[in-house]
C-alpha angles and dihedrals in degrees: 000000000000113000113253094014113142106233094193094063113115116251118243110238113248119239091254090055092049089051095051090048091054094046089051093052094046090050090051090049093050092046094047091046092051092048091052094049091048092046091050093049091050089051093049092050093045092050092052092049091050092047093053093044093049092052092052091045091049090051094051090042088056094045087051089057093049096040107025091161096053105029117058120219110273118245092212133233095262093050092047088059087060096055090103094059096071124090108202122209124188111219122208129172115258095003131085118263120267123224105225096166092119096049122094093242091065091075091053090051092050092045090050091051096047092048091049088060092058091215115175136189118253116201112213108194096207143005093260093084126079134297092024102048113117121213113237087207090081114116093256099179094054093047093049090046094050093041089054091057089065107116117243104247113257094008105233094359109135095225118015118216122237092257088059089050093050092047085076096065095080086056090048092049090046093053093047097047095046093049091048090049093051092053095049092048089048089050102044107015123247100279092057093036098051100079091049092052089062094045099051104065136141119232129193134225100019131164121221117199142168133182119231136176123225113181108324096328129091121220135183118219116203135184126191113218133184100219138014127190107215123196097171140352126354091210086063095042089241094175129133105186137034121196125196128183131201122261096209141020116275090012116164107218100117093145098047097113091060090072094058091037091059091051089055094045091052092049098051095040089053088051093048093247134132104277099196111141137171125208132193132194113192146151091196090265105061125031129204114188125194132187134190114193127207092269094057097258117140129196138171137220115190122196098197129159129000138065097282102055094094090052095050090047091053090052092051093049090049091053091050092050086051091054089049093054088048089054094046089050093050088052093049091048090056109115111255093014107144105135124118121230122238095255091049090055098043131002129186111224094205092061107030125077108210112173089153093071092079089053091054093046092051093049092049092054114104110248117201116244115255090240093053102037120100 
């Protein structure tokens, strides 16, 4: 080391290092540009196909109203895209069930089931109509700040894998549930809000199923979903949101949540309960929301492309959580209601995200009175 040399002085990058850095930035820019162009083209093509499909569906729907004996109720273009999400089991007394998903008759069974629900697509021309209206009273600054803390998948890795993208979902759920929990505590106060915080919880890796009869044969339709938002009893299918994530990059399963949503709609309608249900298909980059109202009308709201899609998705999820708290509160206020939900009795740490727990712990801690402290 030379005498008198300042060892803390920053080293000037060499020409080769500067060149490598410039090449890396250029490659990243080209890659991101190509991805944005490809995503935009896919979105335009998808919207055109959906518009044509909706027009044909609406025409058949109107013909069914005029000639119910001649024209069967249409399944709908969106629902047809969800056919592959069903597992079909044949049920017979005294013998094990038989998986017939791969057989040709399974499609007829699914078609018969979906037609029996009489679901119809509902076009909402803008996001000012329900259920897609977003309240401007949300704490925008806090949501933006917390969403900005979600780590970029893979750090400095050039092209993150799907698993790394999906690893962001727990952060997203944490942010949304924490914000929704703050709102319900601010609205009701902690004593009244505490029971609701333990009722409205998401749970992972769930199987949704319903038994149906086609002809003289009983079948069980099943759907595997990644997350479910419960607000009440599992036995009563008290769920408000279903989330499905892709299994591979560039996977085309945008309408996948509609399959499980149709099963929930069927179960709750058959029991005489409100059958409203939301669905979400996401890879933590793009967000495709779905909704079925109590009258069997379904609609969709995608947040695809652009820098603000994550922010809009967070706001929509906060709204859905808020509806879940409202449903749980209505249940608790029912005269004679005293039962505990399954998640209140026993929860699995591996499958339930519960970021509200720390809030509850902090609020329960005894704080010294200002006059006594010190």
